[in-house]
C-alpha positions in Angstrom: -14.4 17.9 -24.7 -10.9 17.4 -26.0 -9.0 14.6 -27.7 -5.6 14.1 -26.2 -3.2 12.3 -28.5 -0.3 11.1 -26.2 2.2 12.0 -29.0 1.2 15.6 -29.3 -0.4 16.5 -26.0 2.2 14.7 -23.8 -0.1 12.5 -21.7 2.2 10.8 -19.1 -0.3 9.0 -16.9 -3.9 8.2 -17.8 -6.4 7.0 -15.1 -9.8 6.0 -16.5 -12.8 5.1 -14.3 -10.7 3.4 -11.6 -12.4 1.6 -8.7 -10.5 -0.1 -5.8 -12.0 -2.1 -3.0 -10.4 -3.7 0.1 -11.7 -6.3 2.6 -10.9 -5.3 6.1 -11.2 -7.3 9.3 -13.8 -6.4 11.9 -11.8 -8.0 14.7 -11.0 -4.7 16.3 -14.6 -3.8 16.6 -16.4 -4.5 19.9 -19.9 -5.0 21.1 -22.6 -7.6 20.7 -23.3 -6.8 17.0 -19.7 -7.1 16.0 -19.4 -10.5 17.9 -22.5 -11.8 16.3 -21.3 -10.9 12.8 -18.0 -12.6 13.4 -19.8 -15.8 14.6 -21.9 -15.7 11.4 -18.9 -15.4 9.2 -19.3 -11.7 8.6 -16.0 -10.7 10.2 -14.9 -8.7 7.2 -16.3 -5.6 5.5 -15.5 -4.1 2.1 -14.0 -0.6 1.9 -14.5 1.2 -1.5 -11.2 3.1 -1.5 -11.5 4.6 -5.0 -14.8 5.3 -6.7 -14.6 6.0 -10.5 -11.4 8.1 -10.5 -10.5 9.8 -13.8 -7.2 11.7 -14.3 -4.9 12.7 -17.1 -1.4 13.9 -16.1 0.9 15.4 -18.7 4.6 15.6 -19.1 6.1 18.5 -17.1 3.3 18.6 -14.6 3.8 18.5 -10.8 0.5 17.1 -9.5 -0.3 17.2 -5.8 -2.8 14.7 -4.3 -4.4 16.1 -1.2 -7.2 15.0 1.1 -8.0 13.7 4.6 -6.9 10.3 6.0 -8.6 7.5 4.1 -9.5 9.7 1.1 -7.7 7.3 -1.3 -4.5 9.4 -2.0 -2.0 6.7 -1.3 -4.1 4.0 -2.9 -4.2 6.0 -6.1 -0.5 6.4 -6.0 0.1 2.7 -5.6 -2.2 1.9 -8.5 -0.3 4.4 -10.7 2.9 2.8 -9.6 1.6 -0.7 -10.6 2.1 -2.1 -7.1 -1.6 -3.0 -7.2 -4.1 -3.5 -9.9 -7.5 -1.8 -9.8 -10.7 -3.8 -9.5 -12.2 -1.8 -12.4 -10.9 0.7 -14.9 -7.6 1.3 -16.7 -4.3 3.0 -15.9 -1.7 3.7 -18.6 1.7 5.2 -18.2 4.1 6.6 -20.8 7.2 5.3 -18.9 7.8 3.1 -15.9 6.7 5.0 -12.8 9.1 5.2 -9.8 7.4 4.9 -6.4 9.1 6.6 -3.5 7.6 6.1 -0.1 9.0 6.9 3.4 8.5 3.2 4.3 10.5 1.9 1.4 13.4 -0.1 2.9 17.0 -0.5 1.9 19.4 -2.5 4.1 19.7 -1.1 7.7 22.9 -3.2 8.4 24.7 -1.5 5.4 26.2 1.9 5.4 24.4 4.8 3.6 27.2 4.7 1.0 26.6 1.0 0.3 22.9 1.6 0.1 23.4 4.3 -2.5 25.0 1.7 -4.7 22.3 -0.9 -3.9 19.5 1.6 -4.4 20.8 2.8 -7.7 21.2 -0.7 -9.1 17.6 -1.4 -8.0 16.5 1.6 -10.0 18.0 0.1 -13.1 21.4 1.9 -13.2 24.7 0.3 -14.1 27.5 0.1 -11.5 29.3 2.8 -13.5 26.3 5.1 -13.4 25.8 4.4 -9.7 29.4 5.5 -9.0 28.9 8.6 -11.2 25.9 9.9 -9.2 27.3 9.1 -5.7 28.4 12.6 -4.9 25.1 14.0 -6.2 23.1 11.7 -3.9 25.2 12.6 -0.9 24.8 16.3 -1.6 21.1 16.2 -2.1 20.5 14.0 0.9 22.6 16.4 3.1 24.0 13.4 5.0 27.6 14.5 4.8 29.8 12.1 6.8 26.8 10.2 8.1 26.7 8.5 4.7 29.3 6.1 6.0 27.2 5.1 9.1 24.9 2.1 9.1 21.5 3.1 7.8 19.9 1.4 10.8 21.3 4.3 12.9 19.5 7.0 10.7 16.5 8.9 11.9 13.3 8.5 9.8 14.1 11.9 8.1 17.6 10.9 7.2 16.4 7.7 5.6 13.7 9.4 3.7 16.2 12.0 2.3 18.5 9.3 1.2 15.7 7.4 -0.6 14.5 10.5 -2.3 18.1 11.5 -3.5 18.6 8.0 -4.9 15.2 8.1 -6.8 15.9 11.6 -8.3 19.5 10.5 -9.3 17.9 7.8 -11.5 16.3 10.5 -13.6 12.8 8.9 -13.6 10.3 10.1 -16.2 7.5 9.6 -13.6 8.2 10.1 -9.9 5.6 9.2 -7.3 6.2 10.6 -3.8 4.2 9.7 -0.7 4.8 12.3 2.1 8.6 12.0 1.7 9.3 15.7 1.5 7.7 16.4 4.9 10.9 15.2 6.5 14.1 17.3 6.5 15.2 20.9 7.1 14.8 24.0 4.9 18.1 23.3 3.1 16.9 19.8 2.0 13.5 21.3 1.0 15.2 23.8 -1.2 17.5 21.2 -2.8 14.7 18.8 -3.4 12.6 21.5 -5.0 15.4 22.4 -7.3 16.0 18.7 -8.2 12.3 18.2 -9.1 12.1 21.5 -11.1 15.1 20.2 -13.2 13.2 16.9 -13.8 10.0 18.8 -14.7 12.0 20.9 -17.1 13.1 17.8 -18.9 9.4 16.8 -19.4 9.2 14.6 -16.3 6.0 14.2 -14.3 5.8 14.2 -10.5 3.0 13.1 -8.2 3.2 14.2 -4.5 0.8 12.9 -1.8 0.6 15.3 1.2 -1.7 16.4 4.0 -0.1 19.8 4.0 -1.9 22.3 1.9 1.0 24.7 2.1 3.4 22.1 0.7 1.1 21.5 -2.2 0.8 25.2 -2.9 4.6 25.8 -2.8 5.7 22.9 -4.9 2.9 21.8 -7.2 1.4 23.3 -10.4 -1.8 21.3 -10.1 -3.7 19.8 -7.2 -6.3 17.0 -7.0 -8.5 16.9 -4.0 -9.8 13.4 -3.1 -12.6 12.8 -0.6 -14.0 9.4 0.3 -12.4 7.8 -2.8 -13.6 10.4 -5.3 -12.0 13.4 -7.0 -14.0 16.4 -6.0 -11.8 19.2 -7.3 -8.9 19.3 -9.8 -7.2 22.5 -10.8 -4.5 25.1 -10.0 -2.6 24.1 -6.9 -3.0 27.5 -5.2 -6.8 27.4 -5.6 -7.5 23.8 -4.7 -5.1 23.7 -1.7 -6.6 26.9 -0.3 -10.2 25.5 -0.4 -9.0 22.2 1.1 -7.2 24.2 3.9 -10.4 26.0 4.9 -12.4 22.8 4.8 -9.9 20.9 6.9 -9.7 23.8 9.4 -13.5 23.8 9.9 -13.5 20.1 10.3 -10.8 20.3 13.0 -12.8 23.0 14.8 -16.0 20.9 14.7 -17.8 23.3 12.4 -19.4 20.5 10.3 -22.1 22.6 8.8 -19.6 25.1 7.4 -17.3 22.3 6.3 -20.1 20.6 4.4 -21.0 23.8 2.6 -17.3 24.3 1.6 -17.3 20.7 0.3 -20.4 21.2 -1.7 -18.9 24.4 -3.2 -15.7 22.6 -4.1 -17.7 19.8 -5.8 -19.6 22.4 -7.9 -16.5 24.3 -8.9 -14.2 21.3 -9.3 -15.8 19.8 -12.5 -14.0 16.4 -12.3 -13.3 14.9 -15.7 -14.3 11.7 -17.3 -11.6 9.9 -19.2 -12.0 7.2 -21.9 -9.3 5.3 -23.7 -9.9 4.3 -27.3 -7.4 1.6 -28.4 -6.6 0.4 -31.8 -3.9 -2.0 -30.6 -2.9 -3.6 -27.2 -0.5 -1.8 -25.0 3.0 -3.1 -24.1 3.5 -4.0 -20.5 5.8 -1.9 -18.3 7.7 -3.2 -15.3 7.5 -0.4 -12.6 10.6 0.6 -10.7 10.5 0.9 -7.0 12.9 2.3 -4.5 12.3 -0.5 -2.1 14.9 -2.8 -3.5 15.6 -5.5 -6.2 12.8 -8.0 -7.0 14.0 -11.5 -6.3 13.1 -14.5 -8.3 13.2 -18.1 -7.2 16.1 -20.2 -8.7 15.4 -22.7 -11.4 14.5 -26.2 -10.1 17.0 -28.8 -11.3 16.0 -32.3 -12.2 17.1 -35.2 -9.9 20.8 -35.9 -10.3 20.2 -39.6 -10.8 18.5 -39.1 -14.1 21.6 -37.5 -15.6 19.4 -35.0 -17.4 20.0 -31.3 -17.7 18.3 -29.0 -15.2 14.8 -28.0 -16.3 14.1 -24.3 -15.6 10.8 -23.6 -13.9 9.3 -20.4 -15.3 8.3 -17.9 -12.7 5.7 -15.5 -14.0 5.8 -11.9 -13.1 2.7 -11.0 -10.9 0.1 -9.0 -12.7 0.4 -6.3 -10.0 4.0 -5.7 -11.0 3.1 -4.7 -14.6 1.1 -2.0 -16.2 0.1 -1.0 -19.7 2.1 1.7 -21.6 0.6 4.6 -23.5 1.1 3.9 -27.2 0.6 6.1 -30.3 -2.4 4.0 -31.2 -4.4 5.2 -28.3 -6.5 8.4 -28.1 -7.6 9.7 -24.7 -11.0 11.4 -24.5 -11.2 13.9 -21.6 -14.3 15.9 -20.9 -16.1 17.5 -17.9 -18.3 15.1 -15.9 -21.9 15.3 -17.1 -21.0 16.4 -20.6 -21.1 13.1 -22.4 -19.5 13.1 -25.8 -21.1 12.0 -29.0 -22.1 8.3 -29.3 -19.3 7.6 -31.8 -16.8 8.5 -29.1 -18.5 6.7 -26.3 -17.4 3.2 -27.3 -14.6 1.6 -25.3 -12.7 -1.3 -26.6 
């Protein structure tokens, strides 16, 4: 068991006992039983996407999230980003996370160059800063003269490279990437790796979601294997990704018995941690940055002109899902292997 003080140990993201559930429609299911359930009002079912996830990521770490489809990788990334709020548990971040996804949209009718400016402004940069990093974004994205074409004419890979270059140019402290690096050629892969290594050298933290074990091994220092909403293995990227690769290969070959044994072995060796947050004061709330664009607010509602009164502003609250607590010096994070419960004096959570 170890006590991690964010000031001395450099905790960048803390995930403590997080659960996430979704209600999904059964309208796509067929058969008498499905029709009967819909008639009786049971047309939805609950999916437990994350089941008690615990994780501490430190400054300077490159964490790969790996697992099969539906394992909870992208859900965890969205929760860390603050896009959604967990049903149970806590998530803290040292700085505002920046979420980069291949589906994040800029403006297809505008040129790539115009979208660079728009994207940089959305990431919190000033117009002067956006102009200063323009050449850097063009070089990293490898778009060359295509930067002046409408973004709507770009391939999926070109758009993903541009969004990644904009996000990196903003120098985020915490960068969250969902499969974005799987698009592009070898030159882009090398440039993106160099850019992220520079960020990590400046005590940044990167999370990368990927299905490719090789990508996780080549880029990440640490890997977290999720399976059916739970972390089953967390450790050096080379080791975790290799075990996942063999498990996935046997699943694809239909060797379920071998795959199940590999999964059991990974669970035994993985020793997932339990994380508790002891607070002495409430956290400040952070507004996450996203590469999808600028958040728009409704204009203030004016009073009727006939009254002659000044317009009365209508306060538009920020949705809870767009805010997340910040790690403060008043918080101590307890992290210990699952099954090794700390002393009772440490077990209290406020």
